[in-house]
A tleap script that builds the chain and sets N, CA, C and O, in Angstrom:
source leaprc.protein.ff14SB
mol = sequence {
  NLYS SER HIE PRO ASP TRP TYR GLY LYS CYS
  LYS ILE LEU LEU TYR ARG GLY SER TRP GLN
  GLU TRP HIE LEU ALA GLU CYS LYS ALA LEU
  VAL PRO LEU SER PRO VAL GLU MET GLN PHE
  LYS LYS LEU SER ILE LEU LYS HIE GLN SER
  GLN LYS ASP PRO PRO MET PHE PRO GLY ASP
  ASP LYS ARG GLU PHE TRP GLU ARG ALA TRP
  GLU ARG ASN ARG ASN THR ALA GLU LEU ILE
  HIE ASN LEU GLY PHE MET GLU TYR GLU GLY
  VAL GLU VAL PHE ALA ASP TYR SER TYR ILE
  PHE ASP THR PHE CLEU
}
set mol.1.N position { 84.884 111.607 45.774 }
set mol.1.CA position { 85.894 110.333 45.610 }
set mol.1.C position { 86.077 109.546 46.693 }
set mol.1.O position { 86.125 109.989 47.841 }
set mol.2.N position { 86.165 108.599 46.449 }
set mol.2.CA position { 86.598 107.105 47.661 }
set mol.2.C position { 87.820 107.250 47.918 }
set mol.2.O position { 88.678 107.244 47.036 }
set mol.3.N position { 88.067 107.399 49.160 }
set mol.3.CA position { 89.593 107.039 49.876 }
set mol.3.C position { 89.688 105.859 50.739 }
set mol.3.O position { 88.673 105.347 51.212 }
set mol.4.N position { 90.885 105.398 50.966 }
set mol.4.CA position { 90.978 104.291 51.895 }
set mol.4.C position { 90.615 104.782 53.113 }
set mol.4.O position { 90.088 105.893 53.057 }
set mol.5.N position { 90.734 104.295 54.212 }
set mol.5.CA position { 90.491 104.487 55.738 }
set mol.5.C position { 91.552 105.163 55.799 }
set mol.5.O position { 91.373 106.376 55.906 }
set mol.6.N position { 92.677 104.779 55.766 }
set mol.6.CA position { 93.624 105.483 56.425 }
set mol.6.C position { 93.942 106.955 55.684 }
set mol.6.O position { 94.829 107.662 56.164 }
set mol.7.N position { 93.177 107.411 54.470 }
set mol.7.CA position { 93.211 108.578 53.982 }
set mol.7.C position { 92.993 109.999 54.783 }
set mol.7.O position { 93.505 111.091 54.538 }
set mol.8.N position { 91.993 109.602 55.903 }
set mol.8.CA position { 91.763 110.725 56.454 }
set mol.8.C position { 92.644 111.197 57.687 }
set mol.8.O position { 92.539 112.260 58.300 }
set mol.9.N position { 93.605 110.078 57.925 }
set mol.9.CA position { 94.560 110.148 58.884 }
set mol.9.C position { 95.830 110.790 58.637 }
set mol.9.O position { 96.573 111.248 59.506 }
set mol.10.N position { 96.060 110.791 57.183 }
set mol.10.CA position { 97.117 111.473 56.633 }
set mol.10.C position { 97.289 112.906 56.945 }
set mol.10.O position { 96.320 113.647 57.112 }
set mol.11.N position { 98.687 113.357 57.037 }
set mol.11.CA position { 99.273 114.731 57.416 }
set mol.11.C position { 99.854 115.124 56.594 }
set mol.11.O position { 100.472 114.196 56.071 }
set mol.12.N position { 100.119 116.437 55.924 }
set mol.12.CA position { 101.217 116.794 55.261 }
set mol.12.C position { 101.717 117.897 56.209 }
set mol.12.O position { 101.097 118.959 56.268 }
set mol.13.N position { 102.842 117.679 56.970 }
set mol.13.CA position { 103.620 118.932 57.716 }
set mol.13.C position { 104.492 119.461 57.176 }
set mol.13.O position { 105.418 118.719 56.846 }
set mol.14.N position { 104.578 120.475 56.944 }
set mol.14.CA position { 105.711 121.066 56.260 }
set mol.14.C position { 106.702 121.906 57.015 }
set mol.14.O position { 106.234 122.655 57.873 }
set mol.15.N position { 108.263 121.892 56.787 }
set mol.15.CA position { 109.474 122.383 57.206 }
set mol.15.C position { 110.011 123.648 56.484 }
set mol.15.O position { 110.197 123.728 55.270 }
set mol.16.N position { 110.215 124.539 57.317 }
set mol.16.CA position { 111.162 125.409 56.749 }
set mol.16.C position { 112.545 125.390 56.583 }
set mol.16.O position { 113.151 124.810 57.485 }
set mol.17.N position { 113.224 125.870 55.668 }
set mol.17.CA position { 114.971 125.697 55.484 }
set mol.17.C position { 115.441 127.019 56.667 }
set mol.17.O position { 114.731 127.810 57.287 }
set mol.18.N position { 116.563 126.878 56.644 }
set mol.18.CA position { 117.436 127.604 57.595 }
set mol.18.C position { 117.516 129.249 57.399 }
set mol.18.O position { 118.124 129.915 58.237 }
set mol.19.N position { 116.919 129.836 56.332 }
set mol.19.CA position { 116.224 131.159 56.410 }
set mol.19.C position { 115.160 131.557 57.107 }
set mol.19.O position { 115.321 132.605 57.732 }
set mol.20.N position { 113.982 130.965 57.199 }
set mol.20.CA position { 112.987 131.328 57.603 }
set mol.20.C position { 112.387 130.572 58.384 }
set mol.20.O position { 112.806 129.442 58.131 }
set mol.21.N position { 111.488 130.513 59.363 }
set mol.21.CA position { 110.891 129.906 60.459 }
set mol.21.C position { 109.226 130.094 60.152 }
set mol.21.O position { 108.932 131.233 59.790 }
set mol.22.N position { 108.016 129.054 60.256 }
set mol.22.CA position { 106.892 129.121 60.450 }
set mol.22.C position { 106.488 130.264 61.502 }
set mol.22.O position { 107.274 130.395 62.440 }
set mol.23.N position { 105.534 130.984 61.479 }
set mol.23.CA position { 105.108 132.115 62.230 }
set mol.23.C position { 104.338 130.851 63.367 }
set mol.23.O position { 103.866 129.804 62.923 }
set mol.24.N position { 104.337 131.164 64.679 }
set mol.24.CA position { 103.604 130.129 65.530 }
set mol.24.C position { 102.466 129.907 65.530 }
set mol.24.O position { 101.913 128.994 66.144 }
set mol.25.N position { 101.778 131.008 64.589 }
set mol.25.CA position { 100.023 130.857 64.424 }
set mol.25.C position { 99.948 129.646 63.620 }
set mol.25.O position { 99.129 128.741 63.776 }
set mol.26.N position { 100.838 129.704 62.780 }
set mol.26.CA position { 100.885 128.444 61.806 }
set mol.26.C position { 101.160 127.390 62.112 }
set mol.26.O position { 101.075 126.568 61.199 }
set mol.27.N position { 101.538 126.953 63.251 }
set mol.27.CA position { 102.414 126.014 63.873 }
set mol.27.C position { 101.350 124.738 64.092 }
set mol.27.O position { 100.317 124.841 64.754 }
set mol.28.N position { 101.731 123.681 63.507 }
set mol.28.CA position { 101.253 122.316 63.967 }
set mol.28.C position { 101.818 121.299 65.060 }
set mol.28.O position { 101.267 120.549 65.866 }
set mol.29.N position { 102.726 121.496 64.847 }
set mol.29.CA position { 104.048 120.581 65.459 }
set mol.29.C position { 105.166 121.248 65.923 }
set mol.29.O position { 105.946 121.821 65.163 }
set mol.30.N position { 105.319 121.202 67.370 }
set mol.30.CA position { 106.756 121.452 67.581 }
set mol.30.C position { 107.777 120.410 68.121 }
set mol.30.O position { 107.430 119.832 69.151 }
set mol.31.N position { 109.011 120.074 67.573 }
set mol.31.CA position { 109.529 119.086 67.996 }
set mol.31.C position { 111.057 119.664 68.877 }
set mol.31.O position { 111.886 120.378 68.313 }
set mol.32.N position { 111.155 119.325 69.916 }
set mol.32.CA position { 112.118 120.070 71.134 }
set mol.32.C position { 113.198 119.098 70.644 }
set mol.32.O position { 113.020 117.897 70.441 }
set mol.33.N position { 114.291 119.747 70.489 }
set mol.33.CA position { 115.779 119.371 70.341 }
set mol.33.C position { 116.748 119.385 71.316 }
set mol.33.O position { 117.122 120.498 71.684 }
set mol.34.N position { 117.196 118.509 71.772 }
set mol.34.CA position { 118.271 118.167 72.864 }
set mol.34.C position { 119.353 118.680 72.121 }
set mol.34.O position { 119.381 118.816 70.898 }
set mol.35.N position { 120.570 119.058 73.225 }
set mol.35.CA position { 122.102 119.268 72.730 }
set mol.35.C position { 122.249 118.209 71.916 }
set mol.35.O position { 122.536 118.500 70.755 }
set mol.36.N position { 122.130 116.949 72.200 }
set mol.36.CA position { 122.728 115.600 71.215 }
set mol.36.C position { 122.307 115.863 69.665 }
set mol.36.O position { 123.056 115.904 68.688 }
set mol.37.N position { 120.821 116.038 69.719 }
set mol.37.CA position { 120.094 116.157 68.812 }
set mol.37.C position { 120.734 117.324 67.714 }
set mol.37.O position { 120.975 117.177 66.515 }
set mol.38.N position { 120.864 118.206 68.348 }
set mol.38.CA position { 121.165 119.599 67.809 }
set mol.38.C position { 122.634 119.399 66.887 }
set mol.38.O position { 122.856 119.953 65.810 }
set mol.39.N position { 123.599 118.420 67.643 }
set mol.39.CA position { 124.763 118.193 67.229 }
set mol.39.C position { 124.510 116.955 66.029 }
set mol.39.O position { 125.123 116.906 64.963 }
set mol.40.N position { 123.697 116.204 66.378 }
set mol.40.CA position { 123.207 115.470 65.061 }
set mol.40.C position { 122.814 116.261 63.968 }
set mol.40.O position { 123.355 116.097 62.874 }
set mol.41.N position { 121.968 117.069 64.131 }
set mol.41.CA position { 121.569 117.821 62.802 }
set mol.41.C position { 122.643 118.430 62.235 }
set mol.41.O position { 122.779 118.384 61.013 }
set mol.42.N position { 123.421 118.989 62.921 }
set mol.42.CA position { 124.686 119.634 62.339 }
set mol.42.C position { 125.505 118.956 61.504 }
set mol.42.O position { 125.988 119.377 60.453 }
set mol.43.N position { 125.684 117.615 62.132 }
set mol.43.CA position { 126.505 116.771 61.199 }
set mol.43.C position { 125.692 116.144 60.005 }
set mol.43.O position { 126.157 116.008 58.874 }
set mol.44.N position { 124.597 115.829 60.338 }
set mol.44.CA position { 123.558 115.710 58.939 }
set mol.44.C position { 123.764 116.413 57.826 }
set mol.44.O position { 124.072 116.016 56.702 }
set mol.45.N position { 123.470 118.036 58.433 }
set mol.45.CA position { 123.459 118.832 57.292 }
set mol.45.C position { 125.281 118.760 56.625 }
set mol.45.O position { 125.425 118.725 55.403 }
set mol.46.N position { 126.303 118.748 57.377 }
set mol.46.CA position { 127.525 118.924 57.106 }
set mol.46.C position { 127.617 117.530 56.054 }
set mol.46.O position { 128.411 117.560 55.114 }
set mol.47.N position { 127.047 116.738 56.211 }
set mol.47.CA position { 127.512 115.548 55.310 }
set mol.47.C position { 126.488 115.305 54.048 }
set mol.47.O position { 126.662 114.424 53.206 }
set mol.48.N position { 125.112 116.468 54.058 }
set mol.48.CA position { 124.296 116.339 53.110 }
set mol.48.C position { 124.697 117.216 52.121 }
set mol.48.O position { 124.960 118.405 52.298 }
set mol.49.N position { 124.763 116.288 50.514 }
set mol.49.CA position { 125.772 117.116 49.447 }
set mol.49.C position { 125.026 118.251 49.084 }
set mol.49.O position { 125.723 119.143 48.600 }
set mol.50.N position { 123.613 118.537 49.181 }
set mol.50.CA position { 122.831 119.475 48.559 }
set mol.50.C position { 122.948 120.684 49.721 }
set mol.50.O position { 122.697 121.868 49.494 }
set mol.51.N position { 123.355 120.167 50.937 }
set mol.51.CA position { 123.559 121.654 51.957 }
set mol.51.C position { 124.862 121.815 52.035 }
set mol.51.O position { 125.333 122.185 53.110 }
set mol.52.N position { 125.721 121.569 50.910 }
set mol.52.CA position { 127.278 121.762 51.148 }
set mol.52.C position { 127.190 123.712 50.867 }
set mol.52.O position { 126.287 124.273 50.246 }
set mol.53.N position { 128.057 124.210 51.341 }
set mol.53.CA position { 128.357 125.693 50.723 }
set mol.53.C position { 128.933 126.016 49.948 }
set mol.53.O position { 129.913 125.274 49.885 }
set mol.54.N position { 128.978 127.167 48.793 }
set mol.54.CA position { 128.168 128.005 49.323 }
set mol.54.C position { 126.518 127.691 48.894 }
set mol.54.O position { 126.291 126.920 47.962 }
set mol.55.N position { 125.597 128.229 49.510 }
set mol.55.CA position { 124.711 128.054 49.358 }
set mol.55.C position { 123.913 128.571 48.133 }
set mol.55.O position { 124.277 129.713 47.849 }
set mol.56.N position { 122.795 128.024 47.195 }
set mol.56.CA position { 122.899 128.333 45.817 }
set mol.56.C position { 121.998 129.943 46.026 }
set mol.56.O position { 122.404 130.685 45.131 }
set mol.57.N position { 121.133 130.538 46.743 }
set mol.57.CA position { 120.758 131.554 47.444 }
set mol.57.C position { 121.058 132.319 48.292 }
set mol.57.O position { 120.129 132.768 48.963 }
set mol.58.N position { 121.905 132.593 48.481 }
set mol.58.CA position { 122.924 133.082 50.280 }
set mol.58.C position { 122.024 134.380 50.847 }
set mol.58.O position { 121.515 134.495 51.962 }
set mol.59.N position { 121.985 135.460 49.553 }
set mol.59.CA position { 121.150 136.619 49.860 }
set mol.59.C position { 122.492 137.197 50.473 }
set mol.59.O position { 123.584 137.005 49.937 }
set mol.60.N position { 122.303 137.995 51.761 }
set mol.60.CA position { 123.323 138.968 52.528 }
set mol.60.C position { 123.738 138.071 53.545 }
set mol.60.O position { 124.618 138.444 54.321 }
set mol.61.N position { 123.265 137.010 53.652 }
set mol.61.CA position { 123.620 136.154 54.767 }
set mol.61.C position { 125.038 135.437 54.479 }
set mol.61.O position { 125.002 134.651 53.532 }
set mol.62.N position { 126.238 135.568 55.111 }
set mol.62.CA position { 127.263 134.985 54.624 }
set mol.62.C position { 127.599 133.700 55.691 }
set mol.62.O position { 128.661 133.080 55.637 }
set mol.63.N position { 126.430 133.382 56.747 }
set mol.63.CA position { 126.953 132.277 57.591 }
set mol.63.C position { 126.775 130.867 56.979 }
set mol.63.O position { 125.804 130.804 56.227 }
set mol.64.N position { 127.446 129.775 57.114 }
set mol.64.CA position { 127.121 128.556 56.824 }
set mol.64.C position { 125.849 128.064 56.942 }
set mol.64.O position { 125.090 128.524 57.795 }
set mol.65.N position { 125.466 127.055 56.082 }
set mol.65.CA position { 123.919 126.559 56.272 }
set mol.65.C position { 123.593 126.222 57.589 }
set mol.65.O position { 122.507 126.485 58.106 }
set mol.66.N position { 124.832 125.449 58.326 }
set mol.66.CA position { 124.496 124.526 59.141 }
set mol.66.C position { 124.261 125.763 60.611 }
set mol.66.O position { 123.384 125.654 61.469 }
set mol.67.N position { 125.324 126.882 60.535 }
set mol.67.CA position { 124.945 127.878 61.172 }
set mol.67.C position { 123.545 128.850 61.294 }
set mol.67.O position { 123.175 129.444 62.307 }
set mol.68.N position { 123.009 128.837 60.222 }
set mol.68.CA position { 121.638 129.499 60.010 }
set mol.68.C position { 120.409 128.633 60.499 }
set mol.68.O position { 119.468 129.107 61.136 }
set mol.69.N position { 120.527 127.301 60.125 }
set mol.69.CA position { 119.675 126.376 60.867 }
set mol.69.C position { 119.734 126.103 62.868 }
set mol.69.O position { 118.969 125.966 63.823 }
set mol.70.N position { 121.309 126.163 62.519 }
set mol.70.CA position { 121.371 126.150 64.441 }
set mol.70.C position { 120.750 127.085 64.990 }
set mol.70.O position { 119.880 126.803 65.814 }
set mol.71.N position { 121.033 128.404 64.679 }
set mol.71.CA position { 120.415 129.610 64.979 }
set mol.71.C position { 118.955 129.692 65.000 }
set mol.71.O position { 118.377 130.049 66.026 }
set mol.72.N position { 118.301 129.374 63.902 }
set mol.72.CA position { 117.013 129.394 63.768 }
set mol.72.C position { 116.169 128.604 64.921 }
set mol.72.O position { 115.316 129.087 65.666 }
set mol.73.N position { 116.603 127.362 64.870 }
set mol.73.CA position { 116.320 126.273 65.802 }
set mol.73.C position { 116.435 126.841 67.485 }
set mol.73.O position { 115.570 126.610 68.331 }
set mol.74.N position { 117.632 127.579 67.717 }
set mol.74.CA position { 117.745 128.091 68.907 }
set mol.74.C position { 116.790 129.496 69.326 }
set mol.74.O position { 116.235 129.751 70.395 }
set mol.75.N position { 116.829 130.165 68.239 }
set mol.75.CA position { 115.832 131.479 68.272 }
set mol.75.C position { 114.245 130.928 68.652 }
set mol.75.O position { 113.410 131.664 69.178 }
set mol.76.N position { 113.963 129.341 68.247 }
set mol.76.CA position { 112.427 129.213 67.935 }
set mol.76.C position { 112.305 128.696 69.339 }
set mol.76.O position { 111.257 128.769 69.980 }
set mol.77.N position { 113.687 128.044 69.899 }
set mol.77.CA position { 113.483 127.872 71.115 }
set mol.77.C position { 113.498 128.352 72.348 }
set mol.77.O position { 113.205 127.618 73.291 }
set mol.78.N position { 113.903 129.896 72.558 }
set mol.78.CA position { 113.678 130.903 73.137 }
set mol.78.C position { 112.480 131.362 73.333 }
set mol.78.O position { 111.944 131.572 74.421 }
set mol.79.N position { 111.847 131.598 71.793 }
set mol.79.CA position { 110.875 132.120 71.909 }
set mol.79.C position { 109.494 131.605 72.381 }
set mol.79.O position { 108.580 132.315 72.800 }
set mol.80.N position { 109.481 129.867 72.210 }
set mol.80.CA position { 108.277 129.127 72.992 }
set mol.80.C position { 108.558 129.031 74.250 }
set mol.80.O position { 107.656 128.730 75.032 }
set mol.81.N position { 110.031 129.295 74.767 }
set mol.81.CA position { 110.083 129.160 76.254 }
set mol.81.C position { 109.697 130.456 76.539 }
set mol.81.O position { 108.866 130.556 77.442 }
set mol.82.N position { 110.126 131.608 75.944 }
set mol.82.CA position { 109.456 132.992 76.895 }
set mol.82.C position { 107.818 132.933 76.701 }
set mol.82.O position { 107.150 133.785 77.286 }
set mol.83.N position { 107.219 132.024 75.959 }
set mol.83.CA position { 106.069 131.892 75.875 }
set mol.83.C position { 105.296 130.822 77.448 }
set mol.83.O position { 104.148 130.629 77.849 }
set mol.84.N position { 106.412 130.460 77.821 }
set mol.84.CA position { 105.932 129.684 79.242 }
set mol.84.C position { 106.156 128.011 78.792 }
set mol.84.O position { 105.615 127.257 79.602 }
set mol.85.N position { 106.798 127.364 77.739 }
set mol.85.CA position { 107.173 126.269 77.555 }
set mol.85.C position { 108.406 126.069 78.041 }
set mol.85.O position { 109.273 126.942 78.098 }
set mol.86.N position { 108.561 124.593 78.511 }
set mol.86.CA position { 109.843 124.347 78.831 }
set mol.86.C position { 111.243 124.718 77.991 }
set mol.86.O position { 111.172 125.135 76.835 }
set mol.87.N position { 112.534 124.528 78.682 }
set mol.87.CA position { 113.787 125.298 77.865 }
set mol.87.C position { 114.184 124.283 77.291 }
set mol.87.O position { 114.361 123.220 77.886 }
set mol.88.N position { 114.432 124.493 75.754 }
set mol.88.CA position { 115.070 123.409 74.800 }
set mol.88.C position { 116.213 123.815 74.425 }
set mol.88.O position { 116.495 124.990 74.663 }
set mol.89.N position { 117.380 122.788 73.600 }
set mol.89.CA position { 118.390 123.321 73.353 }
set mol.89.C position { 117.998 124.286 71.754 }
set mol.89.O position { 118.426 125.366 71.347 }
set mol.90.N position { 117.012 123.303 71.174 }
set mol.90.CA position { 116.110 123.757 69.741 }
set mol.90.C position { 115.320 123.385 69.580 }
set mol.90.O position { 115.086 122.297 70.107 }
set mol.91.N position { 114.246 124.063 68.666 }
set mol.91.CA position { 112.847 123.462 68.544 }
set mol.91.C position { 112.823 123.520 66.814 }
set mol.91.O position { 113.331 124.431 66.160 }
set mol.92.N position { 112.132 122.363 66.261 }
set mol.92.CA position { 111.738 122.520 65.254 }
set mol.92.C position { 110.331 122.938 64.753 }
set mol.92.O position { 109.407 122.523 65.452 }
set mol.93.N position { 110.066 123.532 63.891 }
set mol.93.CA position { 108.555 123.741 63.669 }
set mol.93.C position { 107.783 123.450 62.548 }
set mol.93.O position { 108.376 123.742 61.510 }
set mol.94.N position { 106.237 122.794 62.319 }
set mol.94.CA position { 105.928 122.375 61.300 }
set mol.94.C position { 104.534 122.627 61.022 }
set mol.94.O position { 103.581 122.309 61.732 }
set mol.95.N position { 104.515 123.211 59.953 }
set mol.95.CA position { 102.901 123.537 59.422 }
set mol.95.C position { 102.178 122.746 58.938 }
set mol.95.O position { 102.610 122.089 57.991 }
set mol.96.N position { 100.710 122.511 59.455 }
set mol.96.CA position { 99.850 121.616 58.501 }
set mol.96.C position { 99.451 122.363 57.514 }
set mol.96.O position { 98.932 123.478 57.579 }
set mol.97.N position { 99.793 121.496 56.250 }
set mol.97.CA position { 99.272 121.721 54.925 }
set mol.97.C position { 98.474 120.194 54.429 }
set mol.97.O position { 98.595 119.716 53.301 }
set mol.98.N position { 97.785 119.680 55.367 }
set mol.98.CA position { 96.992 118.608 54.841 }
set mol.98.C position { 96.017 118.782 53.799 }
set mol.98.O position { 95.829 117.932 52.929 }
set mol.99.N position { 95.309 120.020 53.885 }
set mol.99.CA position { 94.270 120.734 52.882 }
set mol.99.C position { 94.558 120.391 51.318 }
set mol.99.O position { 93.658 120.286 50.485 }
set mol.100.N position { 96.260 120.195 50.977 }
set mol.100.CA position { 96.517 119.719 49.846 }
set mol.100.C position { 95.786 118.568 49.232 }
set mol.100.O position { 95.602 118.395 48.027 }
set mol.101.N position { 95.353 117.723 50.320 }
set mol.101.CA position { 95.305 116.365 49.889 }
set mol.101.C position { 93.770 116.353 49.152 }
set mol.101.O position { 93.461 115.656 48.186 }
set mol.102.N position { 92.770 117.453 49.973 }
set mol.102.CA position { 91.591 117.189 49.144 }
set mol.102.C position { 91.656 118.635 47.571 }
set mol.102.O position { 90.902 118.825 46.616 }
set mol.103.N position { 92.594 119.149 47.913 }
set mol.103.CA position { 93.247 120.040 46.625 }
set mol.103.C position { 93.457 119.284 45.433 }
set mol.103.O position { 92.834 119.320 44.372 }
set mol.104.N position { 94.487 118.556 45.799 }
set mol.104.CA position { 95.254 117.916 44.545 }
set mol.104.C position { 94.688 116.435 44.506 }
set mol.104.O position { 95.019 115.863 43.468 }
set mol.105.N position { 94.150 115.896 45.108 }
set mol.105.CA position { 93.836 114.232 45.220 }
set mol.105.C position { 92.356 113.969 45.158 }
set mol.105.O position { 91.930 112.816 45.223 }
savepdb mol mol.pdb
quit
């Protein structure tokens, strides 16, 4: 297949929702979040119609969506801090699924 020059630079970084985090071995990007960014994320979740409670598939977890996301980000920040990274309020993790380009395109 012939692809444009920019094609090889494209990445597909996937984010997981509030119930589950990527294992750090699958991690391609860590995005540290400040206290202000964590608050902004909470407000964004609260304003986004698809994230309103109750969640479609809540399982046994009765917390609000933003609470689950907040705790997941805080737990990830603590985990990477324990590995020797700086301390952050929260951390988002992304996994690289760029191989999908070659599989489907």
